[in-house]
C-alpha positions as CSV (number, residue, x, y, z in Angstrom):
1,X,38.5,-6.4,27.0
2,X,38.6,-9.7,25.2
3,X,35.5,-10.0,23.1
4,X,34.3,-12.8,20.8
5,X,31.5,-12.2,18.4
6,X,29.7,-15.4,17.2
7,X,28.3,-14.1,13.9
8,X,25.1,-15.5,12.5
9,X,24.9,-14.1,9.0
10,X,26.9,-12.2,6.4
11,X,24.1,-9.8,5.5
12,X,23.4,-6.3,6.7
13,X,22.8,-7.4,10.2
14,X,26.1,-9.2,10.3
15,X,27.8,-6.1,9.1
16,X,26.3,-3.4,11.1
17,X,25.7,-5.3,14.3
18,X,28.9,-7.5,14.4
19,X,31.7,-6.8,11.8
20,X,31.6,-3.0,12.1
21,X,31.6,-2.7,16.0
22,X,34.2,-5.4,16.1
23,X,36.5,-3.6,13.8
24,X,36.2,-0.3,15.6
25,X,36.6,-1.8,19.1
26,X,39.7,-3.6,17.8
27,X,41.4,-0.9,15.7
28,X,40.3,2.3,17.4
29,X,39.9,1.3,21.0
30,X,42.5,-1.5,20.8
31,X,40.5,-4.3,22.6
32,X,41.3,-7.9,21.7
33,X,38.4,-8.8,19.4
34,X,37.6,-11.8,17.2
35,X,34.7,-12.6,15.0
36,X,33.8,-16.2,14.1
37,X,31.0,-17.8,12.1
38,X,32.1,-21.1,13.4
39,X,33.5,-21.5,17.0
40,X,34.2,-24.1,19.7
41,X,34.1,-24.0,23.4
42,X,37.8,-24.0,24.1
43,X,38.2,-21.0,21.9
44,X,35.4,-19.1,23.6
45,X,36.9,-19.7,27.0
46,X,39.8,-17.5,26.1
47,X,37.5,-14.5,26.0
48,X,35.8,-12.4,28.7
49,X,32.7,-11.4,26.8
50,X,31.0,-13.7,24.2
51,X,28.3,-12.2,21.9
52,X,26.0,-14.7,20.2
53,X,24.2,-13.1,17.2
54,X,20.7,-14.5,16.7
55,X,21.7,-18.1,17.6
56,X,19.2,-20.9,18.2
57,X,21.0,-24.3,18.1
58,X,20.7,-26.3,21.4
59,X,24.5,-26.6,21.5
60,X,24.7,-22.9,22.1
61,X,22.6,-23.2,25.3
62,X,24.9,-26.0,26.6
63,X,27.9,-23.8,25.7
64,X,26.5,-20.8,27.6
65,X,26.0,-22.9,30.7
66,X,29.7,-23.9,30.7
67,X,30.9,-20.4,29.9
68,X,29.0,-19.0,32.9
69,X,30.3,-21.7,35.1
70,X,33.7,-20.3,34.1
71,X,32.8,-16.8,35.0
72,X,32.4,-15.6,31.5
73,X,29.8,-13.0,30.4
74,X,27.4,-13.9,27.6
75,X,25.3,-11.6,25.4
76,X,22.6,-12.3,22.9
77,X,22.5,-9.9,20.0
78,X,19.4,-9.5,18.0
79,X,17.9,-6.6,15.9
80,X,14.7,-8.0,14.5
81,X,11.3,-8.8,16.0
82,X,11.0,-12.4,15.5
83,X,7.5,-12.6,17.0
84,X,5.7,-10.4,14.5
85,X,7.3,-11.3,11.1
86,X,4.6,-10.6,8.4
87,X,3.6,-13.5,6.2
88,X,5.1,-11.8,3.1
89,X,8.6,-11.9,4.7
90,X,10.6,-14.9,3.6
91,X,12.0,-15.4,7.2
92,X,8.4,-16.0,8.5
93,X,8.8,-19.8,8.0
94,X,12.3,-19.8,9.5
95,X,11.5,-18.2,12.8
96,X,8.7,-20.2,14.3
97,X,8.1,-23.3,16.4
98,X,11.0,-25.0,17.9
99,X,13.6,-22.5,16.4
100,X,12.1,-19.5,18.0
101,X,11.5,-21.4,21.3
102,X,15.2,-22.3,21.3
103,X,16.2,-18.8,20.6
104,X,14.1,-17.6,23.6
105,X,15.8,-20.2,25.8
106,X,19.2,-18.9,24.8
107,X,18.1,-15.3,25.5
108,X,17.0,-16.2,29.0
109,X,20.3,-18.0,29.7
110,X,22.4,-15.0,28.7
111,X,23.7,-12.3,31.0
112,X,22.3,-9.6,28.8
113,X,20.7,-8.8,25.4
114,X,21.8,-6.1,23.0
115,X,19.5,-4.7,20.3
116,X,19.0,-1.8,18.0
117,X,15.8,0.0,19.2
118,X,13.8,0.7,22.3
119,X,10.5,-0.9,21.0
120,X,12.5,-4.1,20.3
121,X,14.2,-3.8,23.7
122,X,10.8,-3.7,25.4
123,X,9.8,-7.0,23.6
124,X,13.0,-8.6,24.6
125,X,12.7,-7.7,28.3
126,X,10.1,-10.6,28.4
127,X,13.0,-12.9,28.0
128,X,15.8,-11.2,29.8
129,X,15.6,-8.1,32.2
130,X,19.1,-6.9,31.1
131,X,18.5,-5.4,27.7
132,X,20.8,-2.7,26.2
133,X,20.0,-0.6,23.2
134,X,23.0,-0.1,20.8
135,X,21.7,1.9,17.9
136,X,22.8,1.1,14.3
137,X,25.8,3.4,13.5
138,X,27.4,3.9,10.1
139,X,30.8,4.8,8.7
140,X,31.5,8.2,7.1
141,X,31.6,8.6,3.3
142,X,32.4,11.6,1.3
143,X,29.2,12.5,-0.6
144,X,29.6,12.6,-4.4
145,X,28.0,15.5,-6.3
146,X,24.7,14.7,-7.9
147,X,24.1,14.6,-11.7
148,X,22.3,17.6,-13.0
149,X,20.9,15.9,-16.1
150,X,18.3,13.8,-14.3
151,X,16.7,13.6,-10.9
152,X,17.4,10.1,-9.5
153,X,14.8,8.6,-7.0
154,X,16.0,5.4,-5.4
155,X,15.3,2.5,-3.0
156,X,17.3,-0.5,-1.9
157,X,16.2,-3.7,-0.1
158,X,15.1,-7.3,-0.5
159,X,11.8,-9.0,-1.2
160,X,11.2,-9.0,2.6
161,X,9.9,-5.4,2.0
162,X,7.1,-6.5,-0.4
163,X,4.6,-5.7,2.4
164,X,5.8,-2.1,2.4
165,X,5.0,-1.3,-1.3
166,X,1.3,-0.9,-1.8
167,X,-0.5,0.2,-4.9
168,X,-0.6,3.9,-3.8
169,X,3.2,4.0,-3.6
170,X,4.0,2.2,-6.8
171,X,1.3,4.3,-8.7
172,X,2.8,7.5,-7.3
173,X,6.3,6.5,-8.5
174,X,4.9,5.5,-12.0
175,X,2.9,8.8,-12.3
176,X,5.9,10.9,-11.3
177,X,8.0,9.2,-14.0
178,X,5.2,9.8,-16.5
179,X,5.0,13.5,-15.6
180,X,8.7,14.2,-15.8
181,X,9.6,11.6,-18.5
182,X,13.4,11.6,-19.0
183,X,14.0,14.2,-16.3
184,X,13.4,11.6,-13.6
185,X,14.9,8.1,-13.2
186,X,13.7,5.4,-10.7
187,X,16.6,3.4,-9.3
188,X,16.0,0.1,-7.4
189,X,18.6,-2.2,-5.9
190,X,18.0,-5.8,-4.7
191,X,14.3,-6.3,-5.5
192,X,11.6,-4.6,-7.6
193,X,7.8,-4.6,-6.9
194,X,5.9,-6.3,-9.7
195,X,4.1,-3.0,-10.6
196,X,7.5,-1.3,-11.2
197,X,9.1,-4.0,-13.5
198,X,10.1,-2.1,-16.6
199,X,9.8,1.3,-15.0
200,X,13.1,1.4,-13.1
201,X,16.9,1.0,-13.5
202,X,17.7,-2.1,-11.5
203,X,20.9,-3.2,-9.7
204,X,21.7,-6.5,-8.1
205,X,22.4,-6.4,-4.4
206,X,25.9,-5.6,-3.3
207,X,27.9,-7.0,-0.2
208,X,27.0,-4.9,2.9
209,X,30.6,-3.8,3.5
210,X,30.5,-2.1,0.0
211,X,26.8,-0.9,0.1
212,X,27.4,2.6,1.3
213,X,30.0,3.3,-1.3
214,X,27.7,1.8,-4.0
215,X,24.9,4.0,-2.7
216,X,27.1,7.0,-2.9
217,X,28.1,6.2,-6.5
218,X,24.4,6.0,-7.4
219,X,24.2,9.8,-6.6
220,X,20.5,9.7,-5.7
221,X,18.7,12.9,-5.2
222,X,15.8,11.4,-3.4
223,X,15.6,8.2,-1.3
224,X,12.2,6.7,-0.4
225,X,11.5,4.7,2.7
226,X,8.0,3.2,2.5
227,X,7.0,1.1,5.6
228,X,3.8,-0.6,6.3
229,X,2.2,0.4,9.6
230,X,2.6,-3.0,11.3
231,X,4.1,-4.3,14.5
232,X,7.2,-5.7,12.8
233,X,8.2,-2.4,11.4
234,X,7.8,-0.5,14.7
235,X,10.8,-2.4,15.9
236,X,12.9,-1.5,12.9
237,X,15.9,0.9,13.1
238,X,16.3,4.2,11.2
239,X,19.1,2.7,9.1
240,X,17.8,3.6,5.6
241,X,17.6,7.2,6.7
242,X,21.1,7.1,8.1
243,X,22.4,5.5,4.8
244,X,20.6,8.1,2.5
245,X,21.6,11.0,4.7
246,X,25.4,10.2,4.9
247,X,25.4,10.4,1.1
248,X,23.5,13.7,1.1
249,X,20.3,12.2,-0.3
250,X,16.9,13.8,0.7
251,X,14.6,11.2,2.4
252,X,10.8,10.6,2.2
253,X,9.7,8.1,4.8
254,X,6.6,6.6,6.2
255,X,5.7,8.2,9.6
256,X,6.3,5.1,11.7
257,X,8.4,4.8,14.9
258,X,11.9,4.6,13.5
259,X,11.5,7.7,11.4
260,X,9.2,9.7,13.5
261,X,11.7,9.6,16.3
262,X,14.6,10.6,14.0
263,X,13.4,12.9,11.2
264,X,11.8,16.3,11.4
265,X,10.8,19.0,9.0
266,X,14.4,20.0,8.5
267,X,15.8,16.6,7.7
268,X,13.2,14.9,5.6
269,X,9.5,14.4,4.6
270,X,7.3,12.1,6.7
271,X,4.3,10.6,5.0
272,X,1.6,10.5,7.7
273,X,-1.3,8.6,6.1
274,X,0.4,6.7,3.3
275,X,-1.9,7.9,0.5
276,X,-1.1,8.2,-3.1
277,X,-1.5,12.0,-2.9
278,X,1.0,12.3,-0.1
279,X,3.6,10.2,-1.9
280,X,3.1,12.0,-5.2
281,X,3.1,15.5,-3.8
282,X,6.2,14.8,-1.7
283,X,8.1,13.5,-4.7
284,X,6.8,16.3,-6.9
285,X,8.0,19.0,-4.4
286,X,11.4,17.6,-4.0
287,X,11.8,17.3,-7.8
288,X,10.7,20.9,-8.4
289,X,12.3,22.7,-5.4
290,X,16.0,22.2,-5.7
291,X,16.7,24.5,-2.8
292,X,14.4,22.7,-0.5
293,X,15.7,19.3,-1.6
294,X,19.3,20.4,-1.0
295,X,18.5,21.9,2.3
296,X,16.9,18.6,3.6
297,X,19.9,16.6,2.3
298,X,22.4,18.9,3.9
299,X,20.7,19.1,7.3
300,X,20.2,15.3,7.4
301,X,23.8,14.8,6.5
302,X,25.0,17.0,9.3
303,X,22.5,15.4,11.8
304,X,23.8,11.9,11.0
305,X,27.5,13.0,11.2
306,X,26.9,14.5,14.6
307,X,24.9,11.6,16.0
308,X,25.3,8.3,14.2
309,X,28.9,7.8,13.0
310,X,30.4,4.6,14.4
311,X,33.8,6.4,15.0
312,X,32.1,8.9,17.4
313,X,30.0,6.2,19.1
314,X,32.2,3.1,19.4
315,X,32.9,4.3,23.0
316,X,29.1,4.0,23.7
317,X,29.4,0.3,22.8
318,X,32.5,-0.1,24.9
319,X,30.7,1.4,27.9
320,X,27.8,-1.0,27.6
321,X,30.2,-4.0,27.3
322,X,32.2,-2.8,30.3
323,X,28.9,-2.4,32.2
324,X,27.9,-6.1,31.4
325,X,31.4,-7.1,32.5
326,X,31.0,-5.1,35.7
327,X,34.3,-3.3,35.0
């Protein structure tokens, strides 16, 4: 296959949804693949399959019409619910009005859409009947041993997650730190809720292609995944669980769709009601019970290695693309 990826961003979506699949399709399965942030029609005509990541400019719609006239197959790639972005998310102002209407027109013009989860696929089928789910996959890393001197509890993300950190969660983290003092360290990367300023060790965000190795170097014992029970989060993937697990970090996650459909009692702790007591008790148990914490981390690590490594699943992506190309 000859595949062109028209990349839209250099963040996590750009890495997991574009750069990583492109690299494995090229170097493992030996397809002719190119990624471009900028592109022109003549260049695109040299490829069989053109994948537009989250595009909205009118010129893209015109380009698609010409590509299809030349018997090329065109795919729209998207992994966020643009229609239910919460007001606290900085992209709320970006995806509305003419921009989202233009994106919908492009989706309708494409031969197919690829996305990361089934709930998001269901939303996207309003705009195109041919929607394929390609889960987020991750590369393998060799987990580093954890430090014995301190239990590290961590989280990483941007200010877009402000809606996920309510007072119950931040108070549980503060009280856990008070209880265990120097035995526990809170580690945040990318952004800190206001209530936790001065309470955590903070790291600036790192480029997505280096993130897993950075996370591994942090040697977290516990990774938290708080998620507000809102429509937008139902369409999110289980990526944070995958990232924690591949580094042998035990996860505590809110019991919403992405995690309820991935985690079980052997691979992590699900917080069902989101109360202070649930968060505090889950953290407290994992701090005190080293055997339980290690068991969760090991089981989750094995589960992710068996099911979510890009090396083992690049053929799944290849099969979907061949299906779109009718090969």
